[in-house]
N, CA, C and O of each residue as an XYZ file, in Angstrom:
448
protein
N      96.110    145.190    125.110
C      96.139    144.673    123.592
C      94.826    144.717    123.065
O      93.878    144.114    123.569
N      94.753    145.566    121.855
C      93.334    145.618    121.281
C      93.450    144.845    119.999
O      94.375    144.974    119.197
N      92.279    143.908    119.858
C      92.407    143.179    118.553
C      91.487    143.964    117.600
O      90.424    144.475    117.955
N      92.060    144.016    116.204
C      91.329    144.606    115.352
C      90.515    143.734    114.431
O      90.897    142.605    114.120
N      89.379    144.270    113.992
C      88.688    143.360    113.157
C      89.314    143.024    111.903
O      89.989    143.823    111.253
N      89.051    141.669    111.526
C      89.839    141.061    110.213
C      88.923    141.627    109.121
O      87.778    142.055    109.267
N      89.661    141.545    107.984
C      88.724    142.034    106.796
C      88.080    140.632    106.014
O      88.333    140.224    104.880
N      87.227    140.099    106.969
C      86.496    138.842    106.452
C      85.018    139.096    106.175
O      84.345    139.467    107.137
N      84.402    138.943    104.958
C      83.059    139.180    104.692
C      82.026    138.722    105.537
O      82.345    137.702    106.148
N      80.910    139.137    105.767
C      79.934    138.308    106.343
C      79.440    137.250    105.801
O      79.183    137.245    104.597
N      79.238    136.258    106.525
C      78.642    135.052    105.978
C      77.503    135.111    104.994
O      77.450    134.284    104.084
N      76.610    136.029    105.129
C      75.730    136.068    104.095
C      76.101    136.873    102.875
O      75.259    137.110    102.008
N      77.273    137.272    102.798
C      77.865    138.135    101.782
C      78.667    137.230    100.919
O      79.026    137.664     99.824
N      79.037    135.855    101.327
C      79.736    135.047    100.550
C      78.793    134.217     99.442
O      77.681    133.783     99.742
N      79.304    134.085     98.326
C      78.434    133.408     97.322
C      78.897    131.791     97.386
O      79.834    131.328     96.737
N      77.997    130.996     98.352
C      78.386    129.812     98.412
C      78.397    128.940     97.314
O      79.296    128.101     97.260
N      77.330    129.009     96.200
C      77.307    128.282     94.966
C      78.568    128.468     94.080
O      79.164    127.500     93.610
N      78.943    129.732     93.876
C      80.261    130.095     93.320
C      81.446    129.557     93.924
O      82.332    129.004     93.272
N      81.467    129.729     95.258
C      82.772    128.939     96.034
C      82.888    127.432     95.766
O      83.928    126.790     95.616
N      81.659    127.005     95.736
C      81.861    125.345     95.602
C      82.159    125.000     94.240
O      82.893    124.032     94.042
N      81.598    125.792     93.066
C      81.811    125.803     91.721
C      83.460    125.926     91.564
O      84.139    125.175     90.864
N      83.923    126.946     92.303
C      85.478    127.013     92.115
C      86.285    126.068     92.722
O      87.381    125.775     92.245
N      85.774    125.480     93.893
C      86.413    124.260     94.394
C      86.391    122.845     93.693
O      87.227    121.942     93.743
N      85.193    122.921     93.027
C      85.261    121.703     92.056
C      85.997    121.890     90.638
O      86.508    120.980     89.985
N      85.951    123.199     90.307
C      86.966    123.430     89.166
C      88.447    123.039     89.508
O      89.076    122.312     88.740
N      88.990    123.518     90.646
C      90.275    123.358     91.119
C      90.615    121.966     91.368
O      91.731    121.528     91.088
N      89.597    121.175     91.939
C      89.852    119.581     92.121
C      89.952    118.918     90.841
O      90.740    117.987     90.672
N      89.032    119.446     89.741
C      89.355    118.677     88.647
C      90.570    118.943     87.811
O      90.991    118.225     86.904
N      91.090    120.106     88.252
C      92.533    120.292     87.367
C      93.627    119.362     88.139
O      94.646    118.994     87.553
N      93.344    118.995     89.535
C      94.376    118.196     90.158
C      94.202    116.580     89.852
O      95.192    115.849     89.885
N      92.929    116.083     89.564
C      92.711    114.665     89.411
C      93.548    114.185     88.196
O      93.716    114.834     87.164
N      94.023    113.018     88.451
C      94.824    112.316     87.308
C      93.730    111.324     86.514
O      92.685    110.918     87.023
N      94.146    111.052     85.299
C      93.359    110.342     84.809
C      93.575    108.595     85.131
O      92.834    107.707     84.710
N      94.453    108.468     85.746
C      94.910    107.029     86.190
C      94.651    106.825     87.604
O      94.980    105.770     88.147
N      94.007    107.890     88.318
C      93.157    107.820     89.686
C      94.030    106.796     90.490
O      95.243    106.968     90.609
N      93.479    105.898     90.949
C      94.087    104.841     91.981
C      95.188    103.969     91.348
O      95.987    103.314     92.018
N      95.165    104.012     90.040
C      96.164    102.988     89.241
C      97.597    103.555     89.538
O      98.623    102.911     89.324
N      97.563    104.879     90.075
C      98.946    105.459     90.146
C      99.750    104.918     91.308
O     100.952    105.122     91.479
N      98.988    104.235     92.056
C      99.615    103.859     93.469
C      99.853    102.254     93.319
O      99.186    101.528     92.582
N     100.936    101.832     94.160
C     101.219    100.457     94.188
C     100.162     99.675     94.921
O      99.785    100.241     95.947
N      99.669     98.690     94.700
C      98.794     97.867     95.389
C      99.203     97.514     96.893
O     100.363     97.195     97.151
N      98.303     97.575     97.788
C      98.637     97.325     99.254
C      98.216     95.864     99.457
O      98.319     95.438    100.607
N      97.759     95.041     98.516
C      97.101     93.690     98.955
C      98.446     92.618     98.688
O      98.276     91.403     98.781
N      99.671     93.156     98.380
C     100.890     92.370     98.293
C     101.666     92.249     99.331
O     102.748     91.668     99.245
N     101.157     92.860    100.617
C     101.734     92.827    101.762
C     103.326     93.478    101.759
O     104.232     93.077    102.490
N     103.420     94.437    100.882
C     104.423     95.268    100.756
C     105.529     94.533    100.170
O     106.630     94.990    100.474
N     105.531     93.565     99.446
C     106.374     92.805     98.750
C     106.752     93.189     97.176
O     107.501     92.552     96.434
N     106.079     94.316     96.899
C     105.946     94.912     95.594
C     107.531     95.295     95.325
O     108.242     95.786     96.202
N     107.939     95.029     94.114
C     109.375     95.327     93.843
C     109.832     96.948     94.097
O     110.976     97.298     94.387
N     108.959     97.625     93.964
C     109.184     98.974     94.250
C     110.008     99.390     95.720
O     110.757    100.344     95.937
N     109.586     98.352     96.570
C     109.868     98.748     98.000
C     111.294     97.811     98.117
O     112.173     98.133     98.915
N     111.405     96.779     97.353
C     112.478     95.924     97.698
C     113.881     96.429     97.222
O     114.879     96.237     97.917
N     113.923     96.970     96.224
C     115.100     97.264     95.382
C     115.104     98.738     95.140
O     114.086     99.341     94.804
N     116.384     99.366     95.334
C     116.704    100.740     94.877
C     116.786    100.832     93.455
O     117.786    100.375     92.902
N     115.839    101.380     92.758
C     116.203    101.344     91.328
C     117.222    102.553     90.752
O     117.487    102.707     89.560
N     117.706    103.329     91.792
C     118.856    104.208     91.449
C     120.211    104.021     91.665
O     121.073    104.720     91.132
N     120.452    103.028     92.488
C     121.779    102.551     92.951
C     122.027    101.009     92.716
O     121.256    100.282     93.342
N     122.809    100.490     92.056
C     123.069     99.055     91.974
C     123.666     98.623     93.207
O     124.430     99.312     93.884
N     123.210     97.214     93.526
C     123.830     96.663     94.594
C     125.235     96.131     94.493
O     125.442     95.215     93.698
N     126.228     96.618     95.224
C     127.580     96.367     95.197
C     127.909     95.475     96.336
O     127.969     95.874     97.499
N     128.158     94.031     95.889
C     128.403     93.147     97.091
C     129.813     93.604     97.950
O     130.737     94.186     97.382
N     129.831     93.342     99.033
C     130.944     93.702    100.064
C     130.852     92.982    101.044
O     129.775     92.425    101.252
N     131.940     92.788    101.915
C     131.864     92.230    103.192
C     131.153     92.906    104.258
O     130.995     94.126    104.208
N     130.718     92.218    105.206
C     129.913     92.913    106.394
C     130.896     93.770    106.976
O     132.110     93.579    106.896
N     130.310     94.769    107.594
C     131.027     95.743    108.437
C     131.002     95.462    109.864
O     129.903     95.177    110.341
N     131.991     95.490    110.613
C     131.996     94.843    112.006
C     132.769     96.025    112.696
O     133.987     96.141    112.559
N     132.031     96.879    113.426
C     132.984     97.848    114.110
C     131.987     98.414    115.289
O     130.778     98.465    115.065
N     132.462     98.785    116.396
C     131.969     99.435    117.626
C     131.323    100.768    117.279
O     131.961    101.513    116.536
N     130.214    101.131    117.699
C     129.626    102.380    117.396
C     129.167    102.879    118.792
O     128.884    102.084    119.688
N     129.108    104.155    118.935
C     128.333    104.854    120.023
C     126.916    104.773    119.673
O     126.155    104.195    120.448
N     126.450    105.328    118.510
C     125.085    105.306    117.933
C     124.895    104.694    116.656
O     125.744    104.807    115.771
N     123.712    103.980    116.486
C     123.576    103.626    115.025
C     122.291    104.263    114.743
O     121.387    104.063    115.554
N     122.068    104.992    113.732
C     120.802    105.645    113.334
C     120.386    104.988    112.121
O     121.115    104.840    111.140
N     118.948    104.517    112.237
C     118.468    103.748    111.675
C     117.483    104.575    110.640
O     116.374    104.980    110.991
N     117.995    104.760    109.407
C     117.364    105.776    108.149
C     118.277    106.849    107.867
O     119.035    107.294    108.729
N     118.226    107.314    106.592
C     118.972    108.427    106.330
C     118.169    109.591    105.572
O     118.701    110.387    104.799
N     116.853    109.571    105.900
C     115.976    110.517    105.335
C     116.165    111.471    106.183
O     117.217    111.525    106.820
N     114.984    112.569    106.365
C     115.007    113.737    107.021
C     115.264    113.755    108.522
O     115.867    114.678    109.070
N     114.730    112.580    109.230
C     114.772    112.522    110.561
C     116.325    111.788    110.793
O     117.010    112.183    111.737
N     116.798    110.783    109.949
C     117.971    110.465    110.381
C     119.190    111.403    109.994
O     120.281    111.291    110.551
N     118.956    112.248    109.094
C     119.902    113.368    108.721
C     119.697    114.270    109.930
O     120.746    114.629    110.466
N     118.753    114.636    110.381
C     118.570    115.649    111.654
C     119.204    115.190    112.864
O     119.772    115.956    113.643
N     119.081    113.561    113.076
C     119.868    112.931    113.961
C     121.118    113.169    114.162
O     121.678    113.640    115.152
N     121.627    112.733    112.932
C     123.231    112.994    112.691
C     123.650    114.536    112.741
O     124.826    114.783    113.007
N     122.947    115.368    112.553
C     123.614    116.915    112.747
C     123.468    116.915    114.343
O     124.456    117.297    114.968
N     122.574    116.607    114.909
C     122.338    116.832    116.530
C     123.447    116.084    117.343
O     124.028    116.598    118.299
N     123.677    114.861    116.889
C     124.927    114.111    117.531
C     126.259    114.960    117.223
O     127.049    115.263    118.116
N     126.412    115.272    116.028
C     127.586    116.232    115.811
C     127.754    117.266    116.820
O     128.786    117.411    117.476
N     126.619    118.040    116.931
C     126.579    119.052    117.637
C     126.869    118.889    119.334
O     127.394    119.678    120.120
N     126.320    117.583    119.534
C     126.660    117.197    121.074
C     128.179    116.491    121.197
O     128.636    116.164    122.292
N     128.889    116.301    119.955
C     130.041    115.993    120.217
C     130.249    114.316    119.921
O     131.293    113.726    120.199
N     129.248    113.773    119.407
C     129.130    112.393    119.090
C     129.772    112.157    117.536
O     129.231    112.597    116.521
N     130.781    111.531    117.548
C     131.173    111.299    116.159
C     131.337    109.856    115.548
O     131.691    109.605    114.395
N     131.047    109.045    116.437
C     131.394    107.506    116.400
C     129.871    106.920    116.168
O     129.329    106.154    116.964
N     129.302    107.372    115.025
C     127.858    106.810    114.570
C     127.876    106.594    113.029
O     128.670    107.065    112.215
N     126.846    105.797    112.828
C     126.570    105.510    111.313
C     125.080    105.730    111.143
O     124.299    105.515    112.069
N     124.685    106.168    109.932
C     123.446    106.140    109.405
C     123.225    104.871    108.517
O     124.052    104.592    107.649
N     122.262    104.204    108.698
C     121.725    102.928    108.024
C     120.579    103.194    107.263
O     119.598    103.701    107.809
N     120.580    102.865    105.860
C     119.439    102.909    105.210
C     119.331    101.971    104.181
O     120.384    101.580    103.678
N     118.189    101.496    103.733
C     118.231    100.490    102.665
C     118.307    101.217    101.280
O     118.452    100.492    100.296
N     118.229    102.510    101.106
C     118.453    103.261     99.998
C     119.819    103.578     99.710
O     120.587    103.577    100.672
N     120.306    103.870     98.492
C     121.866    103.943     98.016
C     122.287    105.204     98.409
O     123.490    105.375     98.213
N     121.635    106.247     98.951
C     121.990    107.441     99.272
C     121.156    108.009    100.431
O     120.321    107.339    101.040
N     121.463    109.379    100.708
C     120.785    110.021    101.845
C     119.675    110.984    101.328
O     119.855    111.637    100.301
N     118.614    111.057    101.996
C     117.584    111.960    101.376
C     116.038    111.351    101.840
O     115.151    112.138    102.171
N     115.839    110.009    101.826
C     114.429    109.622    102.335
C     113.650    110.007    100.918
O     113.989    109.718     99.771
N     112.507    110.746    101.372
C     111.533    111.129    100.359
C     112.240    111.660     99.081
O     112.063    111.197     97.954
N     112.917    112.509     99.345
C     113.722    113.344     98.321
C     114.453    112.308     97.330
O     114.421    112.507     96.116
N     115.129    111.170     97.896
C     115.910    110.269     97.244
C     114.880    109.592     96.351
O     115.008    109.604     95.127
N     113.727    108.924     97.044
C     112.829    108.051     96.271
C     112.055    108.789     95.322
O     111.536    108.056     94.480
N     111.775    110.200     95.170
C     110.786    110.764     94.409
C     111.638    111.704     93.623
O     111.340    112.898     93.594
N     112.671    111.249     92.988
C     113.632    112.111     92.015
C     112.880    111.864     90.705
O     113.288    112.361     89.656
């Protein structure tokens, strides 16, 4: 096997100041005015209302579910959904996904 040279300019041919200026310009376009204020505070030991309640699905009171399962998948995000797919492929059908959100999707669900 023969490797061909890539079309990369020599180090001394790169305009470093112009490259740094371009990176600063692109960074400035991404920065938000609210900076760190856009994030929930971490000093409240994760008791912030954002993490406790699902803003998209109201809580519907119901009796507890009492059933025997072969598998309980904790979570209905990407990994939980993938686990369910693989369980089905393996012939396991007596399983449930449990998540504190009102629907499947994980990050997709929360970031809609």
